[in-house]
BAVEX-861806 format. One line per field, with one value per residue (C-alpha): chain; y, x negated, z; residue number from 1. Coordinates in nm, 3 decimals, decimal comma. Example, Ala and Ser with C-alpha at 12.3 -4.5 7.8 and 13.67 -1.06 7.14 Angstrom:
// BAVEX-861806
tordren [A; A] .
Y [-0,450; -0,106] .
X [-1,230; -1,367] .
Z [0,780; 0,714] .
kedren [1; 2] .
END
This chain:
// BAVEX-861806
tordren [A; A; A; A; A; A; A; A; A; A; A; A; A; A; A; A; A; A; A; A; A; A; A; A; A; A; A; A; A; A; A; A; A; A; A; A; A; A; A; A; A; A; A; A; A; A; A; A; A; A; A; A; A; A; A; A; A; A; A; A; A; A; A; A; A; A; A; A; A; A; A; A; A; A; A; A; A; A; A; A; A; A; A; A; A; A; A; A; A; A; A; A; A; A; A; A; A; A; A; A; A; A; A; A; A; A; A; A; A; A; A; A; A; A; A; A; A; A; A; A; A; A; A; A; A; A; A; A; A; A; A; A; A; A; A; A; A; A; A; A; A; A; A; A; A; A; A; A; A; A; A; A; A; A; A; A; A; A; A; A; A; A; A; A; A; A; A; A; A; A; A; A; A; A; A; A; A; A; A; A; A; A; A; A; A; A; A; A; A; A; A; A; A; A; A; A; A; A; A; A; A; A; A; A; A; A; A; A; A; A; A; A; A; A; A; A; A; A; A; A; A; A; A; A; A; A; A; A; A; A; A; A; A; A; A; A; A; A; A; A; A; A; A; A; A; A; A; A; A; A; A; A; A; A; A; A; A; A; A; A; A; A; A; A; A; A; A; A; A; A; A; A; A; A; A; A; A; A; A; A; A; A; A; A; A; A; A; A; A; A; A; A; A; A; A; A; A; A; A; A; A; A; A; A; A; A; A; A; A; A; A; A; A; A; A; A; A; A; A; A; A; A; A; A; A; A; A; A; A; A; A; A; A; A; A; A; A; A; A; A; A; A; A; A; A; A; A; A; A; A; A; A; A; A; A; A; A; A; A; A; A; A; A; A; A; A; A; A; A; A; A; A; A; A; A; A; A; A; A; A; A; A; A; A; A; A; A; A; A; A; A; A; A; A; A; A; A; A; A; A; A; A; A; A; A; A; A; A; A; A; A; A; A; A; A; A; A; A; A; A; A; A; A; A; A; A; A; A; A; A; A; A; A; A; A; A; A; A; A; A; A; A; A; A; A; A; A; A; A; A; A; A; A; A; A; A; A; A; A; A] .
Y [-5,022; -4,772; -4,560; -4,580; -4,474; -4,174; -4,073; -4,098; -3,915; -3,619; -3,599; -3,615; -3,725; -3,526; -3,311; -3,615; -3,785; -3,477; -3,452; -3,822; -3,867; -3,536; -3,701; -3,896; -3,627; -3,673; -4,030; -4,139; -4,205; -4,466; -4,677; -4,716; -4,908; -5,165; -5,186; -5,245; -5,561; -5,700; -5,636; -5,783; -6,116; -5,957; -5,705; -5,982; -6,168; -5,844; -5,948; -5,636; -5,817; -5,964; -5,626; -5,457; -5,720; -5,710; -5,330; -5,338; -5,577; -5,358; -5,060; -5,242; -5,341; -4,986; -4,843; -5,089; -4,989; -4,617; -4,660; -4,836; -5,140; -5,315; -5,063; -5,142; -5,520; -5,695; -5,927; -6,116; -5,972; -5,947; -6,006; -5,632; -5,602; -5,855; -5,741; -5,847; -5,746; -6,033; -6,293; -6,129; -6,118; -6,487; -6,597; -6,375; -6,523; -6,876; -6,785; -6,611; -6,883; -7,229; -7,514; -7,426; -7,705; -7,734; -7,818; -7,503; -7,293; -7,445; -7,372; -7,030; -6,929; -7,067; -6,881; -6,552; -6,574; -6,606; -6,298; -6,115; -6,201; -6,139; -5,805; -5,602; -5,760; -5,612; -5,291; -5,164; -5,175; -5,006; -4,737; -4,684; -4,578; -4,272; -4,291; -4,009; -3,922; -3,562; -3,514; -3,173; -3,025; -2,722; -2,402; -2,430; -2,711; -3,056; -3,377; -3,622; -3,991; -4,268; -4,561; -4,812; -4,722; -4,735; -5,064; -5,218; -5,172; -5,281; -5,595; -5,665; -5,669; -5,865; -6,128; -6,183; -6,258; -6,483; -6,677; -6,743; -6,948; -7,112; -7,232; -7,376; -7,569; -7,699; -7,816; -8,010; -8,140; -8,512; -8,512; -8,412; -8,222; -7,903; -7,908; -7,963; -7,677; -7,453; -7,550; -7,467; -7,127; -7,054; -7,153; -6,931; -6,629; -6,680; -6,738; -6,418; -6,226; -6,345; -6,308; -5,954; -5,815; -6,002; -5,948; -5,788; -5,462; -5,377; -5,436; -5,226; -4,952; -4,942; -4,911; -4,648; -4,431; -4,396; -4,382; -4,264; -4,569; -4,778; -4,645; -4,284; -4,188; -4,101; -4,446; -4,601; -4,415; -4,524; -4,888; -4,890; -4,755; -5,098; -5,272; -5,270; -5,273; -5,040; -5,063; -4,913; -4,635; -4,553; -4,552; -4,309; -4,081; -4,088; -3,985; -3,698; -3,570; -3,592; -3,448; -3,119; -2,892; -2,586; -2,688; -2,499; -2,671; -2,476; -2,631; -2,983; -3,259; -3,319; -3,637; -3,510; -3,792; -3,563; -3,526; -3,895; -4,002; -3,765; -3,882; -4,245; -4,193; -4,011; -4,298; -4,542; -4,341; -4,005; -3,882; -3,969; -3,829; -3,496; -3,464; -3,536; -3,296; -3,018; -3,061; -3,064; -2,749; -2,571; -2,677; -2,647; -2,427; -2,440; -2,354; -2,704; -2,871; -2,632; -2,689; -3,069; -3,082; -2,817; -3,036; -3,308; -3,060; -2,917; -3,257; -3,353; -3,004; -2,942; -2,586; -2,557; -2,531; -2,232; -1,968; -2,143; -2,198; -1,830; -1,737; -1,930; -1,828; -1,471; -1,559; -1,529; -1,883; -1,996; -2,133; -2,464; -2,299; -2,051; -2,330; -2,521; -2,220; -2,147; -2,503; -2,488; -2,171; -1,951; -1,587; -1,469; -1,679; -1,380; -1,198; -1,505; -1,498; -1,132; -1,214; -1,500; -1,265; -1,014; -1,282; -1,399; -1,042; -1,014; -1,334; -1,280; -0,903; -0,730; -0,392; -0,151; -0,289; -0,352; -0,177; -0,454; -0,805; -1,110; -1,261; -1,601; -1,438; -1,221; -1,532; -1,697; -1,389; -1,353; -1,719; -1,696; -1,359; -1,390; -1,072; -0,945; -0,591; -0,554; -0,579; -0,325; -0,456; -0,163; -0,229; -0,591; -0,487; -0,234; -0,481; -0,747; -0,512; -0,419; -0,767; -1,019; -0,995; -1,067; -1,351; -1,711; -1,908; -2,265; -2,131; -2,080; -1,726; -1,771; -1,933; -1,650; -1,389; -1,564; -1,581; -1,207; -1,142; -1,340; -1,140; -0,812; -0,923; -1,050; -0,738; -0,531; -0,741; -0,687; -0,312; -0,292; -0,520; -0,288; 0,012; 0,122; -0,055; -0,233; -0,547; -0,416; -0,503; -0,861; -1,057; -1,194; -1,563; -1,628; -1,996; -1,923; -2,119; -1,933; -1,631; -1,412; -1,496; -1,415; -1,074; -1,000; -1,103; -0,866; -0,586; -0,630; -0,626; -0,307; -0,141; -0,243; -0,124; 0,213; 0,293; 0,290; 0,645; 0,567; 0,397; 0,679; 0,941; 0,742; 0,689; 1,057] .
X [0,950; 0,851; 1,153; 1,064; 0,705; 0,829; 1,070; 0,791; 0,523; 0,741; 0,922; 1,261; 1,437; 1,235; 1,538; 1,757; 1,479; 1,414; 1,780; 1,828; 1,501; 1,322; 1,021; 0,944; 1,047; 0,889; 0,787; 1,147; 1,073; 0,823; 1,116; 1,227; 0,906; 0,992; 1,352; 1,233; 1,054; 1,338; 1,639; 1,579; 1,752; 2,049; 2,091; 2,072; 2,351; 2,550; 2,589; 2,649; 2,639; 2,300; 2,185; 2,290; 2,120; 1,795; 1,801; 1,815; 1,522; 1,330; 1,408; 1,269; 0,956; 0,907; 0,954; 0,700; 0,452; 0,519; 0,467; 0,135; 0,256; -0,079; -0,223; 0,050; 0,066; -0,272; -0,324; -0,640; -0,878; -0,849; -0,472; -0,404; -0,514; -0,258; 0,026; 0,293; 0,593; 0,513; 0,543; 0,853; 1,026; 0,950; 1,090; 1,398; 1,465; 1,446; 1,678; 1,934; 1,960; 2,077; 1,998; 1,706; 1,462; 1,153; 0,925; 1,036; 0,963; 0,616; 0,518; 0,683; 0,482; 0,162; 0,201; 0,310; 0,017; -0,208; -0,042; -0,079; -0,451; -0,557; -0,384; -0,546; -0,884; -0,851; -0,661; -0,868; -1,209; -1,060; -0,905; -1,238; -1,379; -1,147; -1,026; -0,775; -0,582; -0,465; -0,146; -0,076; 0,257; 0,455; 0,283; -0,054; 0,032; -0,122; -0,020; -0,277; -0,204; -0,388; -0,392; -0,493; -0,193; 0,053; -0,080; -0,081; 0,295; 0,371; 0,160; 0,300; 0,654; 0,566; 0,341; 0,570; 0,865; 0,649; 0,545; 0,906; 1,019; 0,676; 0,722; 1,061; 0,907; 0,619; 0,863; 1,058; 0,755; 0,681; 0,331; 0,028; -0,176; 0,030; 0,026; -0,350; -0,404; -0,183; -0,372; -0,704; -0,568; -0,427; -0,756; -0,950; -0,731; -0,773; -1,149; -1,192; -0,993; -1,214; -1,539; -1,460; -1,344; -1,607; -1,919; -1,886; -1,718; -1,988; -2,267; -2,095; -2,027; -2,391; -2,506; -2,243; -2,337; -2,686; -2,613; -2,251; -2,148; -1,939; -1,738; -1,676; -1,901; -1,607; -1,456; -1,799; -1,844; -1,497; -1,571; -1,905; -1,744; -1,590; -1,927; -2,159; -2,537; -2,836; -2,892; -2,549; -2,617; -2,945; -2,782; -2,513; -2,776; -2,988; -2,681; -2,601; -2,958; -3,003; -2,658; -2,628; -2,506; -2,512; -2,177; -1,910; -1,605; -1,384; -1,568; -1,586; -1,335; -1,048; -1,224; -1,573; -1,818; -2,035; -1,758; -1,664; -2,021; -2,039; -1,706; -1,805; -2,133; -1,957; -1,713; -2,003; -2,230; -2,091; -2,383; -2,659; -2,461; -2,399; -2,766; -2,881; -2,627; -2,732; -3,094; -2,990; -2,783; -3,074; -3,320; -3,099; -2,796; -2,505; -2,137; -2,008; -2,239; -2,121; -1,755; -1,785; -2,001; -1,832; -1,576; -1,836; -2,086; -1,816; -1,704; -2,062; -2,150; -2,447; -2,507; -2,835; -2,630; -2,431; -2,632; -2,565; -2,200; -2,177; -2,327; -2,066; -1,788; -1,842; -1,815; -1,496; -1,371; -1,527; -1,226; -1,392; -1,700; -1,486; -1,272; -1,584; -1,732; -1,396; -1,358; -1,710; -1,601; -1,870; -1,762; -1,907; -1,641; -1,411; -1,580; -1,514; -1,148; -1,122; -1,287; -1,042; -0,754; -0,879; -0,897; -0,547; -0,419; -0,581; -0,415; -0,069; -0,017; 0,144; 0,177; -0,069; -0,333; -0,161; -0,291; -0,181; -0,321; -0,097; 0,026; -0,139; -0,481; -0,413; -0,345; -0,665; -0,871; -0,716; -0,778; -1,141; -1,233; -1,021; -0,819; -0,547; -0,616; -0,320; -0,252; -0,495; -0,799; -1,013; -0,933; -1,046; -1,368; -1,442; -1,362; -1,579; -1,878; -1,843; -1,776; -1,964; -2,284; -2,103; -1,876; -1,960; -2,121; -2,250; -2,544; -2,890; -3,024; -3,229; -2,938; -2,702; -2,952; -2,989; -2,612; -2,590; -2,856; -2,653; -2,342; -2,530; -2,684; -2,355; -2,167; -2,433; -2,392; -2,015; -2,053; -2,290; -2,072; -1,777; -1,956; -1,872; -2,064; -2,291; -2,226; -2,477; -2,755; -2,890; -2,686; -2,873; -2,933; -2,704; -2,803; -3,167; -3,313; -3,368; -3,206; -3,513; -3,511; -3,138; -3,201; -3,475; -3,249; -2,977; -3,228; -3,350; -2,988; -2,928; -3,235; -3,138; -2,780; -2,890; -3,087; -2,772; -2,646; -2,280; -2,368; -2,597; -2,332; -2,069; -2,302; -2,395] .
Z [-3,268; -3,536; -3,445; -3,074; -3,144; -3,344; -3,066; -2,811; -3,010; -3,101; -2,765; -2,932; -2,612; -2,359; -2,270; -2,200; -2,009; -1,799; -1,700; -1,623; -1,440; -1,364; -1,200; -1,517; -1,764; -2,104; -2,025; -2,075; -2,442; -2,326; -2,209; -2,571; -2,642; -2,375; -2,490; -2,848; -2,735; -2,524; -2,750; -3,100; -3,035; -2,856; -3,139; -3,398; -3,214; -3,161; -2,798; -2,591; -2,254; -2,329; -2,462; -2,139; -1,924; -2,122; -2,128; -1,748; -1,732; -1,976; -1,754; -1,451; -1,643; -1,763; -1,413; -1,275; -1,544; -1,494; -1,119; -1,173; -0,981; -1,020; -0,771; -0,518; -0,555; -0,516; -0,811; -0,901; -1,158; -1,455; -1,467; -1,441; -1,804; -1,928; -2,153; -1,907; -2,126; -2,366; -2,091; -1,944; -2,284; -2,339; -2,004; -2,046; -2,390; -2,247; -1,956; -2,179; -2,445; -2,334; -2,344; -2,118; -2,192; -1,974; -2,268; -2,448; -2,138; -2,098; -2,458; -2,443; -2,136; -2,285; -2,613; -2,457; -2,215; -2,521; -2,669; -2,337; -2,335; -2,692; -2,754; -2,471; -2,548; -2,898; -2,829; -2,533; -2,709; -3,014; -2,796; -2,622; -2,959; -2,948; -3,305; -3,343; -3,659; -3,697; -3,894; -4,052; -3,954; -4,077; -3,978; -3,806; -3,569; -3,589; -3,417; -3,290; -3,339; -3,156; -3,402; -3,136; -2,921; -3,211; -3,346; -2,999; -2,956; -3,310; -3,271; -2,925; -3,065; -3,377; -3,222; -2,922; -3,148; -3,365; -3,054; -2,945; -3,250; -3,265; -2,906; -3,000; -3,289; -3,078; -2,810; -3,072; -3,264; -3,251; -3,395; -3,187; -3,449; -3,428; -3,050; -3,035; -3,278; -3,064; -2,749; -2,915; -3,023; -2,677; -2,512; -2,752; -2,670; -2,296; -2,332; -2,534; -2,274; -1,988; -2,181; -2,291; -1,958; -1,755; -1,968; -2,309; -2,214; -1,960; -2,207; -2,471; -2,216; -2,103; -2,463; -2,542; -2,245; -2,392; -2,765; -2,774; -2,980; -3,018; -2,720; -2,633; -2,342; -2,116; -2,160; -2,109; -1,781; -1,664; -1,747; -1,565; -1,251; -1,204; -1,197; -0,897; -0,902; -0,878; -1,254; -1,319; -1,066; -1,235; -1,576; -1,457; -1,302; -1,616; -1,813; -1,575; -1,575; -1,953; -2,040; -2,224; -1,946; -2,169; -2,320; -2,121; -1,981; -2,221; -2,516; -2,375; -2,456; -2,216; -2,104; -2,019; -1,959; -1,746; -1,491; -1,514; -1,434; -1,136; -0,996; -1,042; -0,859; -0,576; -0,524; -0,506; -0,273; -0,156; 0,057; -0,189; -0,481; -0,307; -0,211; -0,565; -0,718; -0,481; -0,592; -0,958; -0,919; -0,753; -1,022; -1,332; -1,257; -1,498; -1,484; -1,575; -1,322; -1,051; -1,139; -1,143; -0,829; -0,616; -0,440; -0,375; -0,231; -0,004; 0,124; 0,213; 0,349; 0,122; 0,232; 0,043; -0,278; -0,147; -0,344; -0,675; -0,588; -0,498; -0,835; -1,030; -0,793; -0,914; -1,280; -1,481; -1,417; -1,091; -0,903; -0,818; -0,671; -0,476; -0,331; -0,226; -0,047; 0,114; 0,242; 0,389; 0,577; 0,423; 0,474; 0,141; -0,031; 0,029; -0,260; -0,476; -0,372; -0,470; -0,803; -0,858; -0,773; -1,030; -1,299; -1,203; -1,243; -1,585; -1,701; -1,553; -1,541; -1,838; -1,682; -1,514; -1,280; -0,944; -0,634; -0,399; -0,407; -0,424; -0,096; -0,152; -0,189; 0,114; 0,324; 0,205; 0,288; 0,632; 0,712; 0,604; 0,756; 1,071; 1,024; 0,794; 0,678; 0,447; 0,080; -0,068; -0,248; -0,138; 0,230; 0,198; 0,026; 0,300; 0,578; 0,418; 0,392; 0,760; 0,901; 0,686; 0,889; 1,216; 1,104; 1,202; 0,922; 0,880; 0,676; 0,813; 0,828; 0,511; 0,327; 0,428; 0,309; -0,025; -0,069; 0,007; -0,257; -0,509; -0,424; -0,468; -0,798; -0,944; -0,832; -1,006; -1,318; -1,331; -1,273; -1,569; -1,777; -1,719; -1,865; -2,216; -2,493; -2,243; -2,447; -2,702; -2,457; -2,465; -2,207; -1,905; -1,853; -1,557; -1,556; -1,475; -1,185; -0,860; -0,699; -0,755; -1,125; -1,139; -0,983; -1,236; -1,526; -1,412; -1,360; -1,719; -1,837; -1,641; -1,790; -2,143; -2,097; -1,954; -2,271; -2,485; -2,549; -2,482; -2,155; -2,047; -2,116; -1,927; -1,630; -1,612] .
kedren [1; 2; 3; 4; 5; 6; 7; 8; 9; 10; 11; 12; 13; 14; 15; 16; 17; 18; 19; 20; 21; 22; 23; 24; 25; 26; 27; 28; 29; 30; 31; 32; 33; 34; 35; 36; 37; 38; 39; 40; 41; 42; 43; 44; 45; 46; 47; 48; 49; 50; 51; 52; 53; 54; 55; 56; 57; 58; 59; 60; 61; 62; 63; 64; 65; 66; 67; 68; 69; 70; 71; 72; 73; 74; 75; 76; 77; 78; 79; 80; 81; 82; 83; 84; 85; 86; 87; 88; 89; 90; 91; 92; 93; 94; 95; 96; 97; 98; 99; 100; 101; 102; 103; 104; 105; 106; 107; 108; 109; 110; 111; 112; 113; 114; 115; 116; 117; 118; 119; 120; 121; 122; 123; 124; 125; 126; 127; 128; 129; 130; 131; 132; 133; 134; 135; 136; 137; 138; 139; 140; 141; 142; 143; 144; 145; 146; 147; 148; 149; 150; 151; 152; 153; 154; 155; 156; 157; 158; 159; 160; 161; 162; 163; 164; 165; 166; 167; 168; 169; 170; 171; 172; 173; 174; 175; 176; 177; 178; 179; 180; 181; 182; 183; 184; 185; 186; 187; 188; 189; 190; 191; 192; 193; 194; 195; 196; 197; 198; 199; 200; 201; 202; 203; 204; 205; 206; 207; 208; 209; 210; 211; 212; 213; 214; 215; 216; 217; 218; 219; 220; 221; 222; 223; 224; 225; 226; 227; 228; 229; 230; 231; 232; 233; 234; 235; 236; 237; 238; 239; 240; 241; 242; 243; 244; 245; 246; 247; 248; 249; 250; 251; 252; 253; 254; 255; 256; 257; 258; 259; 260; 261; 262; 263; 264; 265; 266; 267; 268; 269; 270; 271; 272; 273; 274; 275; 276; 277; 278; 279; 280; 281; 282; 283; 284; 285; 286; 287; 288; 289; 290; 291; 292; 293; 294; 295; 296; 297; 298; 299; 300; 301; 302; 303; 304; 305; 306; 307; 308; 309; 310; 311; 312; 313; 314; 315; 316; 317; 318; 319; 320; 321; 322; 323; 324; 325; 326; 327; 328; 329; 330; 331; 332; 333; 334; 335; 336; 337; 338; 339; 340; 341; 342; 343; 344; 345; 346; 347; 348; 349; 350; 351; 352; 353; 354; 355; 356; 357; 358; 359; 360; 361; 362; 363; 364; 365; 366; 367; 368; 369; 370; 371; 372; 373; 374; 375; 376; 377; 378; 379; 380; 381; 382; 383; 384; 385; 386; 387; 388; 389; 390; 391; 392; 393; 394; 395; 396; 397; 398; 399; 400; 401; 402; 403; 404; 405; 406; 407; 408; 409; 410; 411; 412; 413; 414; 415; 416; 417; 418; 419; 420; 421; 422; 423; 424; 425; 426; 427; 428; 429; 430; 431; 432; 433; 434; 435; 436; 437; 438; 439; 440; 441; 442; 443; 444; 445; 446; 447; 448; 449; 450; 451; 452; 453; 454; 455; 456; 457; 458; 459; 460] .
END
């Protein structure tokens, strides 16, 4: 099992796995973990037929786990949490080793069920604490190790193969003391499993969402999504409203609890969540809030949030906001598409700035504006300026005017930002509430930038 964990963590067989099964790719190493549980007895006996058979069963178990079979096959709660490989290994061992006594099978199933219950009820809460160990590697690279994950597989292999000989001894035992002790232990494992997944985890998650301990907030938000009730909804909203939205997405962890809370609320009540998010974005604009809310606002057609989405669409990384405006068929999204195309060119182009825009952006612009004017960026900008006022829009007249004001203000900001040494001026607060306040911030930035000698000389 240690060898399998090393192969998996360092992707030592990713090339082989990618060739044998391209759709699973690097996950091929994960199969070695399942094989490590199934094969010890066959390897000890040096029985290649049994090894081949058990390897096939391990492959089937791994494929079922990789395909998330619990989502396809309805099974009663909370059996989806069980460590099913332990039970499967026990039954396979009984079937592959005659004589197949019924008493041995009964004790084997009982003990492996206990193993299947107790391990996830220990491993999952530890994993929710997000304990990560960073190992230094040659050069500047570091590898992250999840101790809970590693210990889970080691314990699963060890405890499963301790349960198998113990079941054989209990089946052959004549006295009742050992059997009663085993039954008490098995009952305790099952009771802890039910108590944790039915009650304890939700209480710990609710506490962690507020304090950040003992669980990581992202895990806490994911756990609470499985529990209904107005108290949970209120807790998620309190977390969203009190979160630090000044932290950009680039600086946030991969699992961002702010996004997890929003997605959980949307699944529970889409219309109310979109309405609340639109009000939040209007009152306290921020780039992460716009990015995490954009798709939800578009699905529920919250047009009142269009000015804020337009603002963040015209920032350096506003793909989510641009896509939301585009899906709502708001013509001003064309400027966001052109901005996204410019960012894409900056990231991907190694040569001189191309005159023609990429075909995929051209198709998006033509679909949104109703006409294809070619591949030149200047032609699209000219056509947009001439046609935007006459194109159909779902926005009200006041909303469309406000969106146009945002476009003008943000275009002014980028023109100033592009001037030489304009960065010496204090940057504007682009997260300020209200379009009028945004315009004033950019005007102050323009005035400050124009006083710099280098900027003045360049402008003149």
